[in-house]
C-alpha positions in Angstrom: 16.5 14.6 -22.3 16.6 18.1 -20.7 15.0 21.0 -22.4 17.2 23.7 -23.8 16.8 27.2 -22.4 16.4 29.8 -25.2 16.8 33.5 -25.2 15.3 35.9 -27.8 17.5 38.4 -29.7 15.7 41.4 -28.1 16.1 39.9 -24.6 19.9 39.4 -25.2 20.3 42.9 -26.6 18.6 44.3 -23.5 20.7 42.3 -21.1 23.9 43.3 -22.9 22.8 46.9 -22.9 22.3 46.8 -19.1 25.8 45.4 -18.7 24.7 42.0 -17.4 27.5 39.5 -17.0 26.8 37.3 -20.0 29.3 35.5 -22.2 28.2 35.2 -25.8 29.9 32.3 -27.5 29.7 32.2 -31.3 30.2 28.6 -32.4 30.2 29.1 -36.1 33.2 28.2 -38.3 35.8 31.0 -38.8 34.7 31.6 -42.4 31.1 32.2 -41.2 32.2 34.9 -38.8 33.1 37.2 -41.6 29.4 38.0 -42.1 29.4 39.7 -38.7 29.1 38.7 -35.1 27.3 40.0 -32.0 29.5 42.7 -30.6 31.6 41.3 -27.7 30.9 37.7 -28.7 33.8 35.2 -28.4 34.5 32.8 -31.3 34.7 29.2 -30.2 34.0 26.9 -33.1 31.6 24.1 -32.2 34.1 21.2 -32.8 36.5 22.8 -30.3 34.1 23.0 -27.3 35.0 19.5 -25.9 38.7 20.4 -26.0 38.2 23.9 -24.6 35.4 23.3 -22.2 37.6 24.3 -19.2 37.6 27.9 -20.6 33.9 28.0 -19.9 33.1 28.5 -16.2 30.0 26.6 -14.9 28.9 29.6 -12.9 28.8 32.0 -15.9 25.7 32.7 -18.0 26.6 31.5 -21.5 24.6 32.3 -24.6 25.5 30.0 -27.5 25.1 31.4 -31.1 25.3 29.9 -34.6 23.7 30.9 -37.9 20.2 29.6 -37.3 20.1 28.2 -33.7 20.3 24.5 -34.6 24.0 23.9 -34.0 24.0 26.1 -30.9 21.1 24.1 -29.5 23.3 21.0 -29.8 26.2 22.8 -28.1 23.8 23.8 -25.3 22.7 20.1 -24.9 26.3 19.0 -24.7 27.2 21.6 -22.1 24.1 20.7 -20.0 25.2 17.1 -20.1 28.6 18.3 -18.7 26.7 20.0 -15.8 26.3 23.5 -17.1 23.0 25.1 -15.9 23.2 28.7 -17.2 23.4 27.9 -20.9 21.0 29.5 -23.3 20.5 29.1 -27.1 20.0 32.3 -29.1 16.7 31.5 -30.8 17.0 32.1 -34.5 20.8 32.6 -34.3 22.6 35.2 -36.2 19.8 35.3 -38.9 17.4 36.5 -36.2 20.0 39.0 -34.8 20.8 40.5 -38.1 17.2 40.3 -39.2 16.2 42.4 -36.2 18.5 45.2 -37.3 20.8 44.9 -34.3 24.4 45.9 -34.4 26.9 43.6 -36.0 30.5 43.5 -34.9 33.7 42.5 -36.6 35.2 39.2 -35.4 38.4 39.5 -33.4 41.4 37.5 -34.6 41.5 34.2 -32.8 
């Protein structure tokens, strides 16, 4: 089993601030998104990832986000099994992001 790469909320915030090319993928269910998302994050519910995997380029840096970091860790593992190398789990998920006082965005209609 391969280890999952993780990124801290502060590190992600700094990378986004610098304009680094990172896609933040929020894998929570639509109802969960109403509590706020990371600004610029894309909603892609976890159960749809196998069906929509072609929308995720293997050469992109992807950060997977859920409420606590548990489901997104599973999503990272799945993507790694599909050959994705640049996949990171947001440690602590949205609880850590919001708990750090970082900005919350409003989900875009999917």
